[in-house]
N, C-alpha and C positions, 0 to 999 in steps of 0.2 A: 422106773424112769432113771436113766443113767446120765442124761445130759446135764451140764452144769447149770443150765437155765430151765426152770420149770414154768410152763405157761400159766398165766394167772388163773385161767379157768380150772386148771388142775390143782392149784394152790387153794382154791376156794372149796374144794371137796370137803365134806359131802354135799355142799350147797351148790346150787346153780340157779340160773334165771330162766324163766319160761313165760310164755304168754298166759295171762290169767284165764283167758278163754280163747279157743281157736279163732283166728282171724282178728283178735283184739290187739291193739297197740299197748294196752295196759299190761305191765309185767308183774310177776309174782316170784318170791323166793321159794325155791323148791329144795327138798332134801331127799337124797337117795337113801331110803330106809335100809337098803341092802349093802350099803357101804360099810367096810370094816370099822370105821370110827363111830358108827351109829349102834346104839343098843344100851341096855342097862349095864351099869358098872364099868363104863368105858373110862379111859384116861382123861377125856376132855368133856366134862358135863356142860350142857347148854345153859342150865339154870342152877343157881345156888340153893341152899336150904330155905332162903326167904322168897324164892320164886323170882329172883332178879337175874338178869342176863349175866353170865360169867364173862370174864375178860376174853376167853376164847370166842364166844358168840359175838361179842362186841367187835373184836378184831375182824372176824369173818364178815360181819355186816358192813364194816368200813371197806373191806376189800371188795365186796360185791358192789358197793356203791361206786368205787373207783373203776371196777370192771365195766359197769354200765356206762360210765362217763367215757372211758377209753374206747369202748365199742362204738359209741355215738361219734366220737372223734374219728375213728377209723372209717366209719361209713361216709362221713363228710369228705375225708381224704380220698377215698376211692371214687366218690362222685366227682370230685375236682379233677382227678386223673382222667376219668372218662370224658369229662367236658373238654379237656385239653388234648384228647386223643392219645394219651400216653400209655394206656393199657393195651396190651396185645396178648392174644392167646399163644401159648407155647406148647409144643409137643417135645418131650425130652426123650432122646434115645440114649440108653445107657447100656454099655457092653459090660457084662459081668465077667469075672475072672474065668468062669467055667465056659465062656464063649456065648452063653445065652444072651440074647438082647431083650431088654426090657423097655417098653414104651410107657411113658407117663404122659397122659393128656388131661386136659381140663384145668391146666395151670395158667394163670395170667401173670404177666410180669410187665415191668417197665419197658417200653419201646425206646431203646437208647438212641436210635437214629432220630426219632421224633423229638426226644428230649434235647438233642444237640441242635435241632433246627427250630426250636421255639423262638418266638420273637423276644427281643430284650424285655419288653413289657411283661410278657407272660413269665419269663424266667425270673425277673426281678420280683414278681408277685409271689412266686414259689419261695424265693429267698427270704422275702420280708415276712412270710407266714411261717418260716422255720421248717419248710417241707423238703428242702434239699437233702438234709441228713437221712430221713427215712427213704427217700427215693434212691439215693446212692447205696444205702444199707441193703435195700432189696436187690439192687444190681449185684452187689458184692456177695450177698447170701446165695445167689444162684451158683456161685463157684464152689459151694460146699456140697453139692450133689455127689461128687466123687467120694468125698469123705463119708457121707451118709451111706452110699452104696457099699463101700468097703465094710462099714460097721454092720450093715444088714447081712452081708455075706458071712461075716464072722458068726453072727447069731444063727444063721441057717445051718452052718457047719457044726456049731457047738451044741 
């Protein structure tokens, strides 16, 4: 991973969250037993000599709890965007330096036109809930696709 920001789900490795049983809403902490951090004599033990959780395990547990909370907040955020009609599917056409065209579909983003035509009441609701920053961040992030495409092309060449 070379980006300055690492997604929280990657920082939690080798731990992840999964359904306790298929179709269940109950969650369980999972561990990837094949992850390079897992095994005997590794740098970060999970338990100390007394069988107590190490600081490493405790910090990962806190991070996972935060991840669950953040995920729930994201779900509520997306549901609110859908209710206000602000999400729209996007197909992105990217022209590579070699002339090849790449189509990325299945992406959803903020419909800027609908955002700009929201009623004052709906817009103020977004403002009061602190949701304008993530909305505008998503709009700005779409401008990064060209930088990401260039980075991809460097990796393909290299």
